[in-house]
Structure formats: C-alpha cells, structure tokens
MARTIVEX-857534 format. One record per residue (C-alpha): x, y, z; residue in one letter. Coordinates in steps of 0.25 Angstrom, whole numbers. Example, Ala and Ser with C-alpha at 12.3 -4.5 7.8 and 13.67 -1.06 7.14 Angstrom:
% MARTIVEX-857534
+-------+-------+-------+------+
|    px |    py |    pz | type |
+-------+-------+-------+------+
|    49 |   -18 |    31 |    A |
|    55 |    -4 |    29 |    S |
+-------+-------+-------+------+
% end
This chain:
% MARTIVEX-857534
+-------+-------+-------+------+
|    px |    py |    pz | type |
+-------+-------+-------+------+
|  -179 |    70 |   109 |    M |
|  -172 |    61 |    98 |    K |
|  -183 |    53 |    90 |    L |
|  -180 |    39 |    87 |    H |
|  -188 |    26 |    86 |    V |
|  -193 |    21 |   100 |    I |
|  -186 |     8 |   103 |    K |
|  -189 |     5 |   117 |    N |
|  -199 |     8 |   128 |    E |
|  -190 |    18 |   135 |    K |
|  -190 |    26 |   122 |    E |
|  -205 |    24 |   120 |    Y |
|  -208 |    30 |   134 |    L |
|  -198 |    42 |   132 |    T |
|  -205 |    45 |   119 |    S |
|  -219 |    44 |   125 |    L |
|  -214 |    54 |   136 |    N |
|  -209 |    63 |   125 |    K |
|  -221 |    62 |   117 |    A |
|  -229 |    66 |   129 |    E |
|  -221 |    78 |   131 |    E |
|  -223 |    82 |   117 |    L |
|  -239 |    80 |   117 |    M |
|  -242 |    95 |   116 |    D |
|  -232 |    98 |   105 |    A |
|  -239 |   105 |    93 |    K |
|  -239 |    98 |    80 |    K |
|  -229 |   103 |    70 |    G |
|  -219 |   107 |    81 |    T |
|  -206 |   101 |    84 |    E |
|  -212 |    95 |    96 |    K |
|  -224 |    91 |    89 |    G |
|  -216 |    84 |    78 |    D |
|  -208 |    77 |    89 |    L |
|  -221 |    72 |    95 |    L |
|  -226 |    67 |    82 |    E |
|  -213 |    59 |    79 |    V |
|  -212 |    53 |    93 |    L |
|  -227 |    49 |    92 |    S |
|  -224 |    41 |    79 |    I |
|  -212 |    34 |    86 |    L |
|  -220 |    31 |    99 |    I |
|  -231 |    25 |    91 |    E |
|  -222 |    16 |    83 |    K |
|  -216 |    11 |    96 |    Y |
|  -229 |     9 |   102 |    E |
|  -234 |     1 |    90 |    N |
|  -222 |    -8 |    90 |    E |
|  -222 |   -10 |   105 |    H |
|  -237 |    -9 |   110 |    Y |
|  -245 |   -13 |    98 |    P |
|  -260 |   -12 |   100 |    I |
|  -268 |   -23 |    93 |    E |
|  -282 |   -20 |    87 |    K |
|  -293 |   -26 |    96 |    P |
|  -302 |   -37 |    92 |    N |
|  -315 |   -30 |    87 |    P |
|  -323 |   -38 |    97 |    I |
|  -313 |   -34 |   108 |    D |
|  -314 |   -20 |   104 |    A |
|  -329 |   -20 |   105 |    I |
|  -329 |   -27 |   119 |    K |
|  -319 |   -16 |   123 |    F |
|  -328 |    -5 |   119 |    R |
|  -339 |   -11 |   126 |    M |
|  -332 |   -12 |   139 |    E |
|  -328 |     2 |   138 |    Q |
|  -343 |     6 |   138 |    G |
|  -343 |    11 |   124 |    A |
|  -354 |     1 |   121 |    I |
|  -363 |    -6 |   131 |    K |
|  -367 |   -17 |   122 |    N |
|  -368 |   -20 |   108 |    L |
|  -382 |   -14 |   106 |    Y |
|  -376 |    -1 |   110 |    D |
|  -367 |    -1 |    98 |    A |
|  -373 |     5 |    86 |    R |
|  -368 |     4 |    72 |    V |
|  -370 |    15 |    62 |    D |
|  -380 |    10 |    52 |    Q |
|  -376 |    21 |    42 |    R |
|  -370 |    15 |    29 |    Y |
+-------+-------+-------+------+
% end
C-alpha cells in the first residue's frame, strides 16, 4: 500500500480496512511501522472530518448519571485528601 494523505471518504475507508488487517502486527516490524503511520493518517482525517467537541460539564455529569455510574448526587463522593 502506498502511503499518502487521506483525501476523501473512499481512501479513508480503504485505510481503515488496511489498518484492521494490520492490527496484529508487532511493533518495530515493517507491518507495525505501516500500521503506526496509517493510524496517524487516519487520525488526521478523522479530526478534520469528524471532530468531536468537548461536552458541556453539566451534560457530561447527566450522561454519566444516565449510564448508571451515579444514581444520584449523594452517591458521588469527593475525595477529601488535600
């Protein structure tokens, strides 16, 4: 596979498939190096085309509560060590 900047959705999907094929590659090998570079290119494309905004803190707390991590605010304990 010739490496280059990912420019469109088709190249992005092709790169994802290739990365999946290389997931078991050992670090430091030719395939491992290819996976590392490919991952960087994929990440760059995703950051530009699929940005993830940071959540509003209140929305993040509500989401965690909905997931069952916290039943109510009284269940949330703050570590008092300073």
